[in-house]
mmCIF file of the N, C-alpha and C atoms, coordinates in Angstrom:
data_MODEL
# 
_entry.id   MODEL 
# 
loop_
_atom_site.group_PDB 
_atom_site.id 
_atom_site.type_symbol 
_atom_site.label_atom_id 
_atom_site.label_alt_id 
_atom_site.label_comp_id 
_atom_site.label_asym_id 
_atom_site.label_entity_id 
_atom_site.label_seq_id 
_atom_site.pdbx_PDB_ins_code 
_atom_site.Cartn_x 
_atom_site.Cartn_y 
_atom_site.Cartn_z 
_atom_site.occupancy 
_atom_site.B_iso_or_equiv 
_atom_site.pdbx_formal_charge 
_atom_site.auth_seq_id 
_atom_site.auth_comp_id 
_atom_site.auth_asym_id 
_atom_site.auth_atom_id 
_atom_site.pdbx_PDB_model_num 
ATOM 1   N N  . MET A 1 1  ? 304.788 -53.585 157.749 1.00 0.00 ? 1  MET A N  1 
ATOM 2   C CA . MET A 1 1  ? 305.906 -53.793 156.955 1.00 0.00 ? 1  MET A CA 1 
ATOM 3   C C  . MET A 1 1  ? 306.095 -55.306 156.741 1.00 0.00 ? 1  MET A C  1 
ATOM 4   N N  . TYR A 1 2  ? 306.395 -55.643 155.576 1.00 0.00 ? 2  TYR A N  1 
ATOM 5   C CA . TYR A 1 2  ? 306.596 -57.092 155.216 1.00 0.00 ? 2  TYR A CA 1 
ATOM 6   C C  . TYR A 1 2  ? 308.002 -57.496 155.494 1.00 0.00 ? 2  TYR A C  1 
ATOM 7   N N  . PRO A 1 3  ? 308.175 -58.773 156.023 1.00 0.00 ? 3  PRO A N  1 
ATOM 8   C CA . PRO A 1 3  ? 309.521 -59.286 156.372 1.00 0.00 ? 3  PRO A CA 1 
ATOM 9   C C  . PRO A 1 3  ? 310.518 -59.209 155.217 1.00 0.00 ? 3  PRO A C  1 
ATOM 10  N N  . ASN A 1 4  ? 310.041 -59.406 153.997 1.00 0.00 ? 4  ASN A N  1 
ATOM 11  C CA . ASN A 1 4  ? 310.977 -59.384 152.822 1.00 0.00 ? 4  ASN A CA 1 
ATOM 12  C C  . ASN A 1 4  ? 311.594 -58.014 152.577 1.00 0.00 ? 4  ASN A C  1 
ATOM 13  N N  . CYS A 1 5  ? 310.946 -56.951 153.132 1.00 0.00 ? 5  CYS A N  1 
ATOM 14  C CA . CYS A 1 5  ? 311.416 -55.621 152.865 1.00 0.00 ? 5  CYS A CA 1 
ATOM 15  C C  . CYS A 1 5  ? 312.511 -55.156 153.826 1.00 0.00 ? 5  CYS A C  1 
ATOM 16  N N  . VAL A 1 6  ? 312.784 -55.982 154.814 1.00 0.00 ? 6  VAL A N  1 
ATOM 17  C CA . VAL A 1 6  ? 313.802 -55.633 155.807 1.00 0.00 ? 6  VAL A CA 1 
ATOM 18  C C  . VAL A 1 6  ? 315.042 -56.433 155.594 1.00 0.00 ? 6  VAL A C  1 
ATOM 19  N N  . SER A 1 7  ? 316.196 -55.817 155.630 1.00 0.00 ? 7  SER A N  1 
ATOM 20  C CA . SER A 1 7  ? 317.418 -56.583 155.446 1.00 0.00 ? 7  SER A CA 1 
ATOM 21  C C  . SER A 1 7  ? 317.594 -57.602 156.589 1.00 0.00 ? 7  SER A C  1 
ATOM 22  N N  . LYS A 1 8  ? 318.346 -58.662 156.331 1.00 0.00 ? 8  LYS A N  1 
ATOM 23  C CA . LYS A 1 8  ? 318.556 -59.712 157.354 1.00 0.00 ? 8  LYS A CA 1 
ATOM 24  C C  . LYS A 1 8  ? 319.269 -59.107 158.585 1.00 0.00 ? 8  LYS A C  1 
ATOM 25  N N  . ARG A 1 9  ? 320.194 -58.158 158.387 1.00 0.00 ? 9  ARG A N  1 
ATOM 26  C CA . ARG A 1 9  ? 320.884 -57.574 159.462 1.00 0.00 ? 9  ARG A CA 1 
ATOM 27  C C  . ARG A 1 9  ? 319.941 -56.764 160.397 1.00 0.00 ? 9  ARG A C  1 
ATOM 28  N N  . ILE A 1 10 ? 319.070 -55.972 159.827 1.00 0.00 ? 10 ILE A N  1 
ATOM 29  C CA . ILE A 1 10 ? 318.111 -55.232 160.630 1.00 0.00 ? 10 ILE A CA 1 
ATOM 30  C C  . ILE A 1 10 ? 317.122 -56.211 161.276 1.00 0.00 ? 10 ILE A C  1 
ATOM 31  N N  . ALA A 1 11 ? 316.641 -57.116 160.620 1.00 0.00 ? 11 ALA A N  1 
ATOM 32  C CA . ALA A 1 11 ? 315.714 -58.094 161.173 1.00 0.00 ? 11 ALA A CA 1 
ATOM 33  C C  . ALA A 1 11 ? 316.335 -58.830 162.347 1.00 0.00 ? 11 ALA A C  1 
ATOM 34  N N  . GLY A 1 12 ? 317.625 -59.179 162.274 1.00 0.00 ? 12 GLY A N  1 
ATOM 35  C CA . GLY A 1 12 ? 318.332 -59.881 163.308 1.00 0.00 ? 12 GLY A CA 1 
ATOM 36  C C  . GLY A 1 12 ? 318.426 -58.978 164.537 1.00 0.00 ? 12 GLY A C  1 
ATOM 37  N N  . ARG A 1 13 ? 318.703 -57.718 164.348 1.00 0.00 ? 13 ARG A N  1 
ATOM 38  C CA . ARG A 1 13 ? 318.790 -56.811 165.529 1.00 0.00 ? 13 ARG A CA 1 
ATOM 39  C C  . ARG A 1 13 ? 317.438 -56.661 166.216 1.00 0.00 ? 13 ARG A C  1 
ATOM 40  N N  . ALA A 1 14 ? 316.365 -56.642 165.406 1.00 0.00 ? 14 ALA A N  1 
ATOM 41  C CA . ALA A 1 14 ? 315.030 -56.475 165.948 1.00 0.00 ? 14 ALA A CA 1 
ATOM 42  C C  . ALA A 1 14 ? 314.667 -57.683 166.853 1.00 0.00 ? 14 ALA A C  1 
ATOM 43  N N  . LYS A 1 15 ? 315.141 -58.911 166.383 1.00 0.00 ? 15 LYS A N  1 
ATOM 44  C CA . LYS A 1 15 ? 314.805 -60.114 167.150 1.00 0.00 ? 15 LYS A CA 1 
ATOM 45  C C  . LYS A 1 15 ? 315.681 -60.181 168.410 1.00 0.00 ? 15 LYS A C  1 
ATOM 46  N N  . ALA A 1 16 ? 316.996 -59.806 168.250 1.00 0.00 ? 16 ALA A N  1 
ATOM 47  C CA . ALA A 1 16 ? 317.918 -59.845 169.393 1.00 0.00 ? 16 ALA A CA 1 
ATOM 48  C C  . ALA A 1 16 ? 317.670 -58.791 170.426 1.00 0.00 ? 16 ALA A C  1 
ATOM 49  N N  . GLY A 1 17 ? 316.961 -57.710 170.065 1.00 0.00 ? 17 GLY A N  1 
ATOM 50  C CA . GLY A 1 17 ? 316.773 -56.632 171.019 1.00 0.00 ? 17 GLY A CA 1 
ATOM 51  C C  . GLY A 1 17 ? 317.569 -55.466 170.576 1.00 0.00 ? 17 GLY A C  1 
ATOM 52  N N  . SER A 1 18 ? 317.367 -54.370 171.212 1.00 0.00 ? 18 SER A N  1 
ATOM 53  C CA . SER A 1 18 ? 317.969 -53.114 170.805 1.00 0.00 ? 18 SER A CA 1 
ATOM 54  C C  . SER A 1 18 ? 319.435 -53.051 171.202 1.00 0.00 ? 18 SER A C  1 
ATOM 55  N N  . GLU A 1 19 ? 320.244 -52.487 170.314 1.00 0.00 ? 19 GLU A N  1 
ATOM 56  C CA . GLU A 1 19 ? 321.666 -52.273 170.642 1.00 0.00 ? 19 GLU A CA 1 
ATOM 57  C C  . GLU A 1 19 ? 321.842 -50.799 171.131 1.00 0.00 ? 19 GLU A C  1 
ATOM 58  N N  . ILE A 1 20 ? 320.828 -50.052 171.254 1.00 0.00 ? 20 ILE A N  1 
ATOM 59  C CA . ILE A 1 20 ? 320.958 -48.669 171.649 1.00 0.00 ? 20 ILE A CA 1 
ATOM 60  C C  . ILE A 1 20 ? 321.359 -48.584 173.118 1.00 0.00 ? 20 ILE A C  1 
ATOM 61  N N  . GLY A 1 21 ? 322.319 -47.773 173.412 1.00 0.00 ? 21 GLY A N  1 
ATOM 62  C CA . GLY A 1 21 ? 322.673 -47.496 174.780 1.00 0.00 ? 21 GLY A CA 1 
ATOM 63  C C  . GLY A 1 21 ? 323.589 -48.525 175.451 1.00 0.00 ? 21 GLY A C  1 
ATOM 64  N N  . ALA A 1 22 ? 324.013 -49.532 174.772 1.00 0.00 ? 22 ALA A N  1 
ATOM 65  C CA . ALA A 1 22 ? 324.953 -50.524 175.200 1.00 0.00 ? 22 ALA A CA 1 
ATOM 66  C C  . ALA A 1 22 ? 324.761 -50.868 176.647 1.00 0.00 ? 22 ALA A C  1 
ATOM 67  N N  . GLY A 1 23 ? 323.744 -51.688 176.905 1.00 0.00 ? 23 GLY A N  1 
ATOM 68  C CA . GLY A 1 23 ? 323.462 -52.166 178.227 1.00 0.00 ? 23 GLY A CA 1 
ATOM 69  C C  . GLY A 1 23 ? 322.296 -51.402 178.902 1.00 0.00 ? 23 GLY A C  1 
ATOM 70  N N  . LYS A 1 24 ? 321.918 -50.335 178.365 1.00 0.00 ? 24 LYS A N  1 
ATOM 71  C CA . LYS A 1 24 ? 320.800 -49.556 178.894 1.00 0.00 ? 24 LYS A CA 1 
ATOM 72  C C  . LYS A 1 24 ? 319.492 -50.030 178.290 1.00 0.00 ? 24 LYS A C  1 
ATOM 73  N N  . THR A 1 25 ? 318.439 -49.758 178.975 1.00 0.00 ? 25 THR A N  1 
ATOM 74  C CA . THR A 1 25 ? 317.105 -50.091 178.453 1.00 0.00 ? 25 THR A CA 1 
ATOM 75  C C  . THR A 1 25 ? 316.821 -49.205 177.218 1.00 0.00 ? 25 THR A C  1 
ATOM 76  N N  . ALA A 1 26 ? 316.328 -49.844 176.173 1.00 0.00 ? 26 ALA A N  1 
ATOM 77  C CA . ALA A 1 26 ? 315.991 -49.116 174.931 1.00 0.00 ? 26 ALA A CA 1 
ATOM 78  C C  . ALA A 1 26 ? 314.829 -48.209 175.191 1.00 0.00 ? 26 ALA A C  1 
ATOM 79  N N  . ALA A 1 27 ? 315.021 -46.992 174.780 1.00 0.00 ? 27 ALA A N  1 
ATOM 80  C CA . ALA A 1 27 ? 313.985 -45.964 174.913 1.00 0.00 ? 27 ALA A CA 1 
ATOM 81  C C  . ALA A 1 27 ? 313.027 -46.018 173.705 1.00 0.00 ? 27 ALA A C  1 
ATOM 82  N N  . THR A 1 28 ? 311.879 -45.393 173.861 1.00 0.00 ? 28 THR A N  1 
ATOM 83  C CA . THR A 1 28 ? 310.950 -45.314 172.756 1.00 0.00 ? 28 THR A CA 1 
ATOM 84  C C  . THR A 1 28 ? 311.494 -44.385 171.629 1.00 0.00 ? 28 THR A C  1 
ATOM 85  N N  . LEU A 1 29 ? 310.901 -44.538 170.494 1.00 0.00 ? 29 LEU A N  1 
ATOM 86  C CA . LEU A 1 29 ? 311.265 -43.648 169.365 1.00 0.00 ? 29 LEU A CA 1 
ATOM 87  C C  . LEU A 1 29 ? 311.003 -42.211 169.747 1.00 0.00 ? 29 LEU A C  1 
ATOM 88  N N  . ALA A 1 30 ? 309.881 -41.948 170.419 1.00 0.00 ? 30 ALA A N  1 
ATOM 89  C CA . ALA A 1 30 ? 309.533 -40.573 170.856 1.00 0.00 ? 30 ALA A CA 1 
ATOM 90  C C  . ALA A 1 30 ? 310.628 -39.973 171.778 1.00 0.00 ? 30 ALA A C  1 
ATOM 91  N N  . ALA A 1 31 ? 311.154 -40.793 172.629 1.00 0.00 ? 31 ALA A N  1 
ATOM 92  C CA . ALA A 1 31 ? 312.207 -40.363 173.560 1.00 0.00 ? 31 ALA A CA 1 
ATOM 93  C C  . ALA A 1 31 ? 313.464 -40.018 172.739 1.00 0.00 ? 31 ALA A C  1 
ATOM 94  N N  . HIS A 1 32 ? 313.820 -40.823 171.811 1.00 0.00 ? 32 HIS A N  1 
ATOM 95  C CA . HIS A 1 32 ? 315.006 -40.556 170.975 1.00 0.00 ? 32 HIS A CA 1 
ATOM 96  C C  . HIS A 1 32 ? 314.784 -39.311 170.127 1.00 0.00 ? 32 HIS A C  1 
ATOM 97  N N  . VAL A 1 33 ? 313.639 -39.130 169.609 1.00 0.00 ? 33 VAL A N  1 
ATOM 98  C CA . VAL A 1 33 ? 313.428 -37.894 168.816 1.00 0.00 ? 33 VAL A CA 1 
ATOM 99  C C  . VAL A 1 33 ? 313.473 -36.637 169.712 1.00 0.00 ? 33 VAL A C  1 
ATOM 100 N N  . ALA A 1 34 ? 312.878 -36.751 170.932 1.00 0.00 ? 34 ALA A N  1 
ATOM 101 C CA . ALA A 1 34 ? 312.913 -35.592 171.830 1.00 0.00 ? 34 ALA A CA 1 
ATOM 102 C C  . ALA A 1 34 ? 314.359 -35.279 172.216 1.00 0.00 ? 34 ALA A C  1 
ATOM 103 N N  . GLU A 1 35 ? 315.150 -36.281 172.505 1.00 0.00 ? 35 GLU A N  1 
ATOM 104 C CA . GLU A 1 35 ? 316.511 -36.044 172.866 1.00 0.00 ? 35 GLU A CA 1 
ATOM 105 C C  . GLU A 1 35 ? 317.314 -35.466 171.674 1.00 0.00 ? 35 GLU A C  1 
ATOM 106 N N  . ALA A 1 36 ? 317.107 -35.934 170.495 1.00 0.00 ? 36 ALA A N  1 
ATOM 107 C CA . ALA A 1 36 ? 317.738 -35.349 169.310 1.00 0.00 ? 36 ALA A CA 1 
ATOM 108 C C  . ALA A 1 36 ? 317.413 -33.886 169.123 1.00 0.00 ? 36 ALA A C  1 
ATOM 109 N N  . GLU A 1 37 ? 316.086 -33.609 169.267 1.00 0.00 ? 37 GLU A N  1 
ATOM 110 C CA . GLU A 1 37 ? 315.612 -32.225 169.199 1.00 0.00 ? 37 GLU A CA 1 
ATOM 111 C C  . GLU A 1 37 ? 316.287 -31.327 170.187 1.00 0.00 ? 37 GLU A C  1 
ATOM 112 N N  . ARG A 1 38 ? 316.340 -31.817 171.494 1.00 0.00 ? 38 ARG A N  1 
ATOM 113 C CA . ARG A 1 38 ? 316.962 -31.073 172.522 1.00 0.00 ? 38 ARG A CA 1 
ATOM 114 C C  . ARG A 1 38 ? 318.377 -30.733 172.206 1.00 0.00 ? 38 ARG A C  1 
ATOM 115 N N  . ARG A 1 39 ? 319.166 -31.765 171.795 1.00 0.00 ? 39 ARG A N  1 
ATOM 116 C CA . ARG A 1 39 ? 320.596 -31.598 171.503 1.00 0.00 ? 39 ARG A CA 1 
ATOM 117 C C  . ARG A 1 39 ? 320.793 -30.651 170.375 1.00 0.00 ? 39 ARG A C  1 
ATOM 118 N N  . HIS A 1 40 ? 319.959 -30.802 169.318 1.00 0.00 ? 40 HIS A N  1 
ATOM 119 C CA . HIS A 1 40 ? 320.082 -29.918 168.148 1.00 0.00 ? 40 HIS A CA 1 
ATOM 120 C C  . HIS A 1 40 ? 319.832 -28.446 168.563 1.00 0.00 ? 40 HIS A C  1 
ATOM 121 N N  . ILE A 1 41 ? 318.836 -28.190 169.323 1.00 0.00 ? 41 ILE A N  1 
ATOM 122 C CA . ILE A 1 41 ? 318.563 -26.846 169.818 1.00 0.00 ? 41 ILE A CA 1 
ATOM 123 C C  . ILE A 1 41 ? 319.727 -26.277 170.595 1.00 0.00 ? 41 ILE A C  1 
ATOM 124 N N  . LEU A 1 42 ? 320.285 -27.075 171.487 1.00 0.00 ? 42 LEU A N  1 
ATOM 125 C CA . LEU A 1 42 ? 321.495 -26.617 172.284 1.00 0.00 ? 42 LEU A CA 1 
ATOM 126 C C  . LEU A 1 42 ? 322.672 -26.302 171.365 1.00 0.00 ? 42 LEU A C  1 
ATOM 127 N N  . ILE A 1 43 ? 322.924 -27.114 170.378 1.00 0.00 ? 43 ILE A N  1 
ATOM 128 C CA . ILE A 1 43 ? 324.011 -26.931 169.448 1.00 0.00 ? 43 ILE A CA 1 
ATOM 129 C C  . ILE A 1 43 ? 323.823 -25.569 168.668 1.00 0.00 ? 43 ILE A C  1 
ATOM 130 N N  . VAL A 1 44 ? 322.636 -25.389 168.110 1.00 0.00 ? 44 VAL A N  1 
ATOM 131 C CA . VAL A 1 44 ? 322.364 -24.216 167.345 1.00 0.00 ? 44 VAL A CA 1 
ATOM 132 C C  . VAL A 1 44 ? 322.360 -22.983 168.227 1.00 0.00 ? 44 VAL A C  1 
ATOM 133 N N  . LEU A 1 45 ? 321.871 -23.085 169.460 1.00 0.00 ? 45 LEU A N  1 
ATOM 134 C CA . LEU A 1 45 ? 321.920 -21.966 170.373 1.00 0.00 ? 45 LEU A CA 1 
ATOM 135 C C  . LEU A 1 45 ? 323.347 -21.547 170.649 1.00 0.00 ? 45 LEU A C  1 
ATOM 136 N N  . ALA A 1 46 ? 324.200 -22.557 170.896 1.00 0.00 ? 46 ALA A N  1 
ATOM 137 C CA . ALA A 1 46 ? 325.629 -22.218 171.131 1.00 0.00 ? 46 ALA A CA 1 
ATOM 138 C C  . ALA A 1 46 ? 326.295 -21.647 169.926 1.00 0.00 ? 46 ALA A C  1 
ATOM 139 N N  . ALA A 1 47 ? 325.959 -22.123 168.716 1.00 0.00 ? 47 ALA A N  1 
ATOM 140 C CA . ALA A 1 47 ? 326.550 -21.563 167.481 1.00 0.00 ? 47 ALA A CA 1 
ATOM 141 C C  . ALA A 1 47 ? 326.140 -20.164 167.225 1.00 0.00 ? 47 ALA A C  1 
ATOM 142 N N  . ASN A 1 48 ? 324.944 -19.732 167.771 1.00 0.00 ? 48 ASN A N  1 
ATOM 143 C CA . ASN A 1 48 ? 324.483 -18.436 167.567 1.00 0.00 ? 48 ASN A CA 1 
ATOM 144 C C  . ASN A 1 48 ? 324.654 -17.571 168.835 1.00 0.00 ? 48 ASN A C  1 
ATOM 145 N N  . SER A 1 49 ? 325.621 -17.906 169.674 1.00 0.00 ? 49 SER A N  1 
ATOM 146 C CA . SER A 1 49 ? 325.888 -17.186 170.881 1.00 0.00 ? 49 SER A CA 1 
ATOM 147 C C  . SER A 1 49 ? 324.640 -16.914 171.709 1.00 0.00 ? 49 SER A C  1 
ATOM 148 N N  . GLU A 1 50 ? 323.765 -17.901 171.789 1.00 0.00 ? 50 GLU A N  1 
ATOM 149 C CA . GLU A 1 50 ? 322.540 -17.886 172.586 1.00 0.00 ? 50 GLU A CA 1 
ATOM 150 C C  . GLU A 1 50 ? 321.497 -16.816 172.152 1.00 0.00 ? 50 GLU A C  1 
ATOM 151 N N  . ARG A 1 51 ? 321.622 -16.312 170.904 1.00 0.00 ? 51 ARG A N  1 
ATOM 152 C CA . ARG A 1 51 ? 320.697 -15.354 170.395 1.00 0.00 ? 51 ARG A CA 1 
ATOM 153 C C  . ARG A 1 51 ? 319.463 -16.092 169.846 1.00 0.00 ? 51 ARG A C  1 
ATOM 154 N N  . ILE A 1 52 ? 318.338 -15.836 170.522 1.00 0.00 ? 52 ILE A N  1 
ATOM 155 C CA . ILE A 1 52 ? 317.115 -16.560 170.260 1.00 0.00 ? 52 ILE A CA 1 
ATOM 156 C C  . ILE A 1 52 ? 316.621 -16.290 168.815 1.00 0.00 ? 52 ILE A C  1 
ATOM 157 N N  . ALA A 1 53 ? 316.567 -15.041 168.376 1.00 0.00 ? 53 ALA A N  1 
ATOM 158 C CA . ALA A 1 53 ? 316.056 -14.756 167.052 1.00 0.00 ? 53 ALA A CA 1 
ATOM 159 C C  . ALA A 1 53 ? 316.879 -15.448 165.971 1.00 0.00 ? 53 ALA A C  1 
ATOM 160 N N  . GLU A 1 54 ? 318.190 -15.368 166.073 1.00 0.00 ? 54 GLU A N  1 
ATOM 161 C CA . GLU A 1 54 ? 319.060 -16.028 165.076 1.00 0.00 ? 54 GLU A CA 1 
ATOM 162 C C  . GLU A 1 54 ? 318.939 -17.534 165.119 1.00 0.00 ? 54 GLU A C  1 
ATOM 163 N N  . THR A 1 55 ? 318.830 -18.083 166.313 1.00 0.00 ? 55 THR A N  1 
ATOM 164 C CA . THR A 1 55 ? 318.665 -19.527 166.478 1.00 0.00 ? 55 THR A CA 1 
ATOM 165 C C  . THR A 1 55 ? 317.354 -20.010 165.855 1.00 0.00 ? 55 THR A C  1 
ATOM 166 N N  . ALA A 1 56 ? 316.296 -19.321 166.197 1.00 0.00 ? 56 ALA A N  1 
ATOM 167 C CA . ALA A 1 56 ? 314.929 -19.665 165.625 1.00 0.00 ? 56 ALA A CA 1 
ATOM 168 C C  . ALA A 1 56 ? 314.988 -19.579 164.063 1.00 0.00 ? 56 ALA A C  1 
ATOM 169 N N  . ALA A 1 57 ? 315.626 -18.535 163.509 1.00 0.00 ? 57 ALA A N  1 
ATOM 170 C CA . ALA A 1 57 ? 315.706 -18.403 162.079 1.00 0.00 ? 57 ALA A CA 1 
ATOM 171 C C  . ALA A 1 57 ? 316.506 -19.586 161.466 1.00 0.00 ? 57 ALA A C  1 
ATOM 172 N N  . GLN A 1 58 ? 317.626 -19.963 162.080 1.00 0.00 ? 58 GLN A N  1 
ATOM 173 C CA . GLN A 1 58 ? 318.398 -21.074 161.568 1.00 0.00 ? 58 GLN A CA 1 
ATOM 174 C C  . GLN A 1 58 ? 317.662 -22.367 161.672 1.00 0.00 ? 58 GLN A C  1 
ATOM 175 N N  . LEU A 1 59 ? 316.877 -22.529 162.728 1.00 0.00 ? 59 LEU A N  1 
ATOM 176 C CA . LEU A 1 59 ? 316.069 -23.766 162.857 1.00 0.00 ? 59 LEU A CA 1 
ATOM 177 C C  . LEU A 1 59 ? 314.842 -23.777 161.945 1.00 0.00 ? 59 LEU A C  1 
ATOM 178 N N  . GLY A 1 60 ? 314.497 -22.611 161.434 1.00 0.00 ? 60 GLY A N  1 
ATOM 179 C CA . GLY A 1 60 ? 313.318 -22.494 160.590 1.00 0.00 ? 60 GLY A CA 1 
ATOM 180 C C  . GLY A 1 60 ? 311.980 -22.487 161.343 1.00 0.00 ? 60 GLY A C  1 
ATOM 181 N N  . ILE A 1 61 ? 312.021 -22.021 162.558 1.00 0.00 ? 61 ILE A N  1 
ATOM 182 C CA . ILE A 1 61 ? 310.852 -21.954 163.382 1.00 0.00 ? 61 ILE A CA 1 
ATOM 183 C C  . ILE A 1 61 ? 310.721 -20.507 163.989 1.00 0.00 ? 61 ILE A C  1 
ATOM 184 N N  . SER A 1 62 ? 309.534 -20.214 164.517 1.00 0.00 ? 62 SER A N  1 
ATOM 185 C CA . SER A 1 62 ? 309.346 -18.874 165.144 1.00 0.00 ? 62 SER A CA 1 
ATOM 186 C C  . SER A 1 62 ? 310.050 -18.783 166.465 1.00 0.00 ? 62 SER A C  1 
ATOM 187 N N  . ARG A 1 63 ? 310.297 -17.557 166.943 1.00 0.00 ? 63 ARG A N  1 
ATOM 188 C CA . ARG A 1 63 ? 310.865 -17.426 168.285 1.00 0.00 ? 63 ARG A CA 1 
ATOM 189 C C  . ARG A 1 63 ? 309.974 -17.986 169.338 1.00 0.00 ? 63 ARG A C  1 
ATOM 190 N N  . LYS A 1 64 ? 308.684 -17.810 169.154 1.00 0.00 ? 64 LYS A N  1 
ATOM 191 C CA . LYS A 1 64 ? 307.724 -18.350 170.113 1.00 0.00 ? 64 LYS A CA 1 
ATOM 192 C C  . LYS A 1 64 ? 307.815 -19.894 170.185 1.00 0.00 ? 64 LYS A C  1 
ATOM 193 N N  . ASN A 1 65 ? 307.898 -20.524 168.976 1.00 0.00 ? 65 ASN A N  1 
ATOM 194 C CA . ASN A 1 65 ? 307.998 -21.974 168.952 1.00 0.00 ? 65 ASN A CA 1 
ATOM 195 C C  . ASN A 1 65 ? 309.301 -22.413 169.555 1.00 0.00 ? 65 ASN A C  1 
ATOM 196 N N  . LEU A 1 66 ? 310.386 -21.668 169.349 1.00 0.00 ? 66 LEU A N  1 
ATOM 197 C CA . LEU A 1 66 ? 311.675 -22.082 169.996 1.00 0.00 ? 66 LEU A CA 1 
ATOM 198 C C  . LEU A 1 66 ? 311.575 -21.949 171.477 1.00 0.00 ? 66 LEU A C  1 
ATOM 199 N N  . TRP A 1 67 ? 310.936 -20.884 171.984 1.00 0.00 ? 67 TRP A N  1 
ATOM 200 C CA . TRP A 1 67 ? 310.790 -20.726 173.461 1.00 0.00 ? 67 TRP A CA 1 
ATOM 201 C C  . TRP A 1 67 ? 309.966 -21.899 174.010 1.00 0.00 ? 67 TRP A C  1 
ATOM 202 N N  . GLU A 1 68 ? 308.898 -22.325 173.302 1.00 0.00 ? 68 GLU A N  1 
ATOM 203 C CA . GLU A 1 68 ? 308.076 -23.397 173.735 1.00 0.00 ? 68 GLU A CA 1 
ATOM 204 C C  . GLU A 1 68 ? 308.844 -24.699 173.770 1.00 0.00 ? 68 GLU A C  1 
ATOM 205 N N  . LYS A 1 69 ? 309.703 -24.971 172.721 1.00 0.00 ? 69 LYS A N  1 
ATOM 206 C CA . LYS A 1 69 ? 310.483 -26.135 172.709 1.00 0.00 ? 69 LYS A CA 1 
ATOM 207 C C  . LYS A 1 69 ? 311.543 -26.117 173.796 1.00 0.00 ? 69 LYS A C  1 
ATOM 208 N N  . MET A 1 70 ? 312.105 -24.946 174.067 1.00 0.00 ? 70 MET A N  1 
ATOM 209 C CA . MET A 1 70 ? 313.089 -24.839 175.124 1.00 0.00 ? 70 MET A CA 1 
ATOM 210 C C  . MET A 1 70 ? 312.469 -25.167 176.486 1.00 0.00 ? 70 MET A C  1 
ATOM 211 N N  . LYS A 1 71 ? 311.231 -24.646 176.680 1.00 0.00 ? 71 LYS A N  1 
ATOM 212 C CA . LYS A 1 71 ? 310.529 -24.915 177.920 1.00 0.00 ? 71 LYS A CA 1 
ATOM 213 C C  . LYS A 1 71 ? 310.228 -26.421 178.016 1.00 0.00 ? 71 LYS A C  1 
ATOM 214 N N  . LYS A 1 72 ? 309.752 -27.006 176.962 1.00 0.00 ? 72 LYS A N  1 
ATOM 215 C CA . LYS A 1 72 ? 309.461 -28.441 176.942 1.00 0.00 ? 72 LYS A CA 1 
ATOM 216 C C  . LYS A 1 72 ? 310.641 -29.284 177.296 1.00 0.00 ? 72 LYS A C  1 
ATOM 217 N N  . HIS A 1 73 ? 311.812 -28.891 176.807 1.00 0.00 ? 73 HIS A N  1 
ATOM 218 C CA . HIS A 1 73 ? 313.006 -29.678 177.055 1.00 0.00 ? 73 HIS A CA 1 
ATOM 219 C C  . HIS A 1 73 ? 313.818 -29.255 178.203 1.00 0.00 ? 73 HIS A C  1 
ATOM 220 N N  . GLY A 1 74 ? 313.298 -28.249 178.995 1.00 0.00 ? 74 GLY A N  1 
ATOM 221 C CA . GLY A 1 74 ? 314.029 -27.722 180.114 1.00 0.00 ? 74 GLY A CA 1 
ATOM 222 C C  . GLY A 1 74 ? 315.337 -27.033 179.807 1.00 0.00 ? 74 GLY A C  1 
ATOM 223 N N  . ILE A 1 75 ? 315.371 -26.339 178.653 1.00 0.00 ? 75 ILE A N  1 
ATOM 224 C CA . ILE A 1 75 ? 316.598 -25.634 178.230 1.00 0.00 ? 75 ILE A CA 1 
ATOM 225 C C  . ILE A 1 75 ? 316.489 -24.194 178.636 1.00 0.00 ? 75 ILE A C  1 
ATOM 226 N N  . ARG A 1 76 ? 317.529 -23.737 179.350 1.00 0.00 ? 76 ARG A N  1 
ATOM 227 C CA . ARG A 1 76 ? 317.701 -22.316 179.638 1.00 0.00 ? 76 ARG A CA 1 
ATOM 228 C C  . ARG A 1 76 ? 318.749 -21.748 178.738 1.00 0.00 ? 76 ARG A C  1 
ATOM 229 N N  . VAL A 1 77 ? 318.755 -20.526 178.466 1.00 0.00 ? 77 VAL A N  1 
ATOM 230 C CA . VAL A 1 77 ? 319.755 -19.930 177.540 1.00 0.00 ? 77 VAL A CA 1 
ATOM 231 C C  . VAL A 1 77 ? 321.175 -20.231 177.970 1.00 0.00 ? 77 VAL A C  1 
ATOM 232 N N  . THR A 1 78 ? 321.439 -20.245 179.223 1.00 0.00 ? 78 THR A N  1 
ATOM 233 C CA . THR A 1 78 ? 322.821 -20.553 179.700 1.00 0.00 ? 78 THR A CA 1 
ATOM 234 C C  . THR A 1 78 ? 323.225 -21.964 179.502 1.00 0.00 ? 78 THR A C  1 
ATOM 235 N N  . ASP A 1 79 ? 322.315 -22.911 179.228 1.00 0.00 ? 79 ASP A N  1 
ATOM 236 C CA . ASP A 1 79 ? 322.656 -24.297 179.021 1.00 0.00 ? 79 ASP A CA 1 
ATOM 237 C C  . ASP A 1 79 ? 323.480 -24.526 177.777 1.00 0.00 ? 79 ASP A C  1 
ATOM 238 N N  . ALA A 1 80 ? 323.384 -23.652 176.803 1.00 0.00 ? 80 ALA A N  1 
ATOM 239 C CA . ALA A 1 80 ? 324.175 -23.781 175.544 1.00 0.00 ? 80 ALA A CA 1 
ATOM 240 C C  . ALA A 1 80 ? 325.658 -23.596 175.816 1.00 0.00 ? 80 ALA A C  1 
ATOM 241 N N  . ASP A 1 81 ? 326.017 -22.841 176.917 1.00 0.00 ? 81 ASP A N  1 
ATOM 242 C CA . ASP A 1 81 ? 327.400 -22.667 177.233 1.00 0.00 ? 81 ASP A CA 1 
ATOM 243 C C  . ASP A 1 81 ? 328.100 -23.942 177.551 1.00 0.00 ? 81 ASP A C  1 
ATOM 244 N N  . SER A 1 82 ? 327.388 -24.871 178.131 1.00 0.00 ? 82 SER A N  1 
ATOM 245 C CA . SER A 1 82 ? 328.015 -26.120 178.582 1.00 0.00 ? 82 SER A CA 1 
ATOM 246 C C  . SER A 1 82 ? 328.513 -27.015 177.426 1.00 0.00 ? 82 SER A C  1 
ATOM 247 N N  . LEU A 1 83 ? 328.086 -26.682 176.184 1.00 0.00 ? 83 LEU A N  1 
ATOM 248 C CA . LEU A 1 83 ? 328.526 -27.439 175.024 1.00 0.00 ? 83 LEU A CA 1 
ATOM 249 C C  . LEU A 1 83 ? 329.932 -27.043 174.610 1.00 0.00 ? 83 LEU A C  1 
ATOM 250 N N  . ASN A 1 84 ? 330.360 -25.845 175.026 1.00 0.00 ? 84 ASN A N  1 
ATOM 251 C CA . ASN A 1 84 ? 331.707 -25.396 174.567 1.00 0.00 ? 84 ASN A CA 1 
ATOM 252 C C  . ASN A 1 84 ? 332.768 -25.770 175.587 1.00 0.00 ? 84 ASN A C  1 
# 
């Protein structure tokens, strides 16, 4: 990316360090994406009363893929209850 393509505000943040987490160590992009995916799955699970088929359909993925993502993120079906 060329420096002229980035706004001065964004470039300043990049030089000063990350503002993510207010005092915490900045995580990698992959860590942020994984956390966003985990939270989104939990929210959609809760919205669908923890029904896997409906949750997978709303997420646009197969039930198998949802189970794999849940396993990857350490999500159990009862975890969605904690969001309410």
